[in-house]
C-alpha positions in Angstrom: -0.7 8.8 -15.0 -0.7 5.1 -15.7 -2.4 3.1 -18.4 -4.0 0.0 -17.0 -4.9 -1.4 -20.4 -5.6 -0.7 -24.1 -7.9 -2.4 -26.5 -7.4 -1.3 -30.1 -10.9 -2.6 -31.2 -14.0 -3.2 -29.1 -17.7 -3.1 -29.5 -18.6 -3.3 -25.7 -17.8 0.2 -24.4 -19.9 2.4 -26.6 -21.5 2.4 -30.0 -19.6 1.2 -33.1 -16.0 0.1 -33.2 -14.0 1.8 -30.5 -10.5 1.9 -29.1 -10.6 1.7 -25.3 -8.1 3.1 -22.9 -8.2 2.0 -19.2 -6.8 4.7 -17.0 -5.3 3.5 -13.7 -6.6 4.9 -10.5 -10.0 5.1 -8.7 -11.0 6.1 -5.2 -14.7 5.1 -5.5 -14.0 1.5 -4.6 -17.4 0.3 -5.7 -18.3 -3.1 -4.2 -18.6 -5.6 -7.1 -16.4 -3.6 -9.4 -15.4 -5.7 -12.4 -11.8 -4.3 -12.3 -10.6 -3.7 -8.7 -7.0 -4.2 -9.8 -7.3 -0.9 -11.8 -7.9 1.1 -8.6 -4.2 1.6 -7.9 -2.8 4.7 -9.5 0.4 2.7 -10.0 -1.3 -0.2 -11.8 -0.3 -0.9 -15.4 2.3 1.0 -17.3 3.3 4.7 -17.3 1.4 6.5 -20.0 4.5 8.1 -21.3 4.6 10.7 -24.1 5.9 8.0 -26.4 3.1 5.6 -25.5 0.5 8.3 -25.8 1.8 9.1 -29.3 1.9 5.5 -30.3 -1.8 4.9 -29.3 -2.8 8.3 -30.8 -1.2 7.2 -34.1 -2.9 3.8 -34.0 -6.3 5.4 -33.3 -6.1 8.3 -35.8 -4.9 6.0 -38.7 -7.5 3.3 -38.1 -10.1 3.8 -40.8 -12.8 1.7 -39.2 -12.9 3.2 -35.7 -16.0 5.2 -34.7 -14.5 6.5 -31.5 -12.5 6.1 -28.3 -13.7 5.2 -24.8 -11.9 6.2 -21.6 -12.5 3.6 -18.8 -10.7 2.8 -15.6 -10.1 2.9 -12.8 -11.7 6.3 -13.4 -10.3 8.7 -16.0 -11.7 11.7 -14.2 -9.2 11.1 -11.3 -6.5 11.9 -14.0 -8.6 14.6 -15.8 -5.8 17.0 -16.7 -3.6 14.3 -18.2 -6.6 12.7 -20.1 -7.7 16.2 -21.4 -4.3 16.8 -23.0 -4.5 13.4 -24.9 -8.2 13.9 -25.9 -7.4 17.4 -27.2 -4.7 15.8 -29.5 -7.2 13.1 -30.6 -9.9 15.7 -31.3 -7.4 17.8 -33.4 -6.3 14.8 -35.5 -9.6 13.1 -35.9 -12.6 15.3 -35.1 -15.0 12.7 -36.6 -14.3 10.2 -33.7 -16.6 10.2 -30.7 -15.3 10.2 -27.2 -17.1 8.3 -24.5 -15.9 8.1 -20.8 -16.9 6.0 -17.8 -16.8 7.6 -14.4 -18.0 6.8 -10.9 -18.6 10.6 -10.4 -22.1 11.9 -11.2 -22.1 14.5 -14.0 -23.2 17.2 -11.5 -20.0 16.4 -9.5 -17.8 16.6 -12.6 -18.8 20.1 -13.6 -18.0 21.6 -10.1 -14.3 20.8 -10.6 -12.5 22.8 -13.3 -10.2 20.0 -14.5 -12.9 17.4 -14.6 -15.4 19.8 -16.2 -12.8 20.5 -19.0 -12.5 16.7 -19.7 -16.3 16.3 -19.5 -16.8 19.0 -22.2 -14.5 17.1 -24.6 -16.7 14.0 -24.3 -19.7 13.1 -26.4 -21.1 10.6 -23.9 -20.4 10.1 -20.2 -21.6 7.0 -18.4 -21.8 8.4 -14.9 -22.4 7.1 -11.4 -20.9 4.5 -9.2 -21.5 0.9 -9.9 -24.2 -0.3 -7.4 -24.2 -4.0 -7.0 -27.8 -4.1 -5.8 -28.9 -2.4 -9.0 -26.9 -4.6 -11.3 -28.6 -5.2 -14.6 -26.7 -6.9 -17.5 -29.5 -6.1 -19.9 -28.7 -2.4 -19.9 -26.6 -1.2 -22.8 -23.1 0.0 -21.9 -23.5 0.1 -18.1 -23.6 -2.2 -15.2 -26.2 -0.9 -12.8 -29.6 0.9 -13.2 -28.4 4.1 -11.4 -25.8 4.8 -14.1 -26.8 7.2 -16.9 -25.6 7.7 -20.4 -25.3 11.5 -20.6 -25.5 13.2 -24.0 -22.9 15.9 -23.2 -23.6 18.3 -26.1 -27.3 18.2 -25.5 -26.7 18.6 -21.7 -24.5 21.6 -22.3 -26.9 23.2 -24.8 -30.0 22.8 -22.5 -28.2 23.2 -19.2 -30.1 20.2 -17.9 -29.1 16.5 -17.9 -30.0 14.9 -21.2 -29.7 11.1 -21.2 -29.4 9.1 -24.3 -32.4 7.0 -25.3 -32.2 3.5 -26.6 -33.4 4.7 -30.0 -30.4 7.1 -30.1 -28.0 4.1 -29.8 
């Protein structure tokens, strides 16, 4: 797995102050994607064990972070590798929230064991392919109207998709 980019502090990819990891690789190829260079699974740098531990240390020792966001590419194309890293993060800092962006719809994620495992570790999943015809820059944390902000714990508890409301943000 490769890491396309890393932002130690951001307020754009979820609520609060977040560290953001951009995971290389995406096969959705959404027209109008803001980061087509991240589609290649070879883009960026190898996410070696050393680099994983370095970022994990930075994130877990940062007293002001509210969480971590996985972006891409699409992290769910590298679900098993991301799951391992997120498990370490959860063990070290269970207070941090985990958000993830994906072009898959939630219903697709839960049919694949590796992707479902990563999904269960997330607090919020922004799902759905970017649709240029539905672009709406006024929406918080997403680019097109078809994309949903899934509240994962509520969705798991009710066994029906629960989206976050603006008042929840």
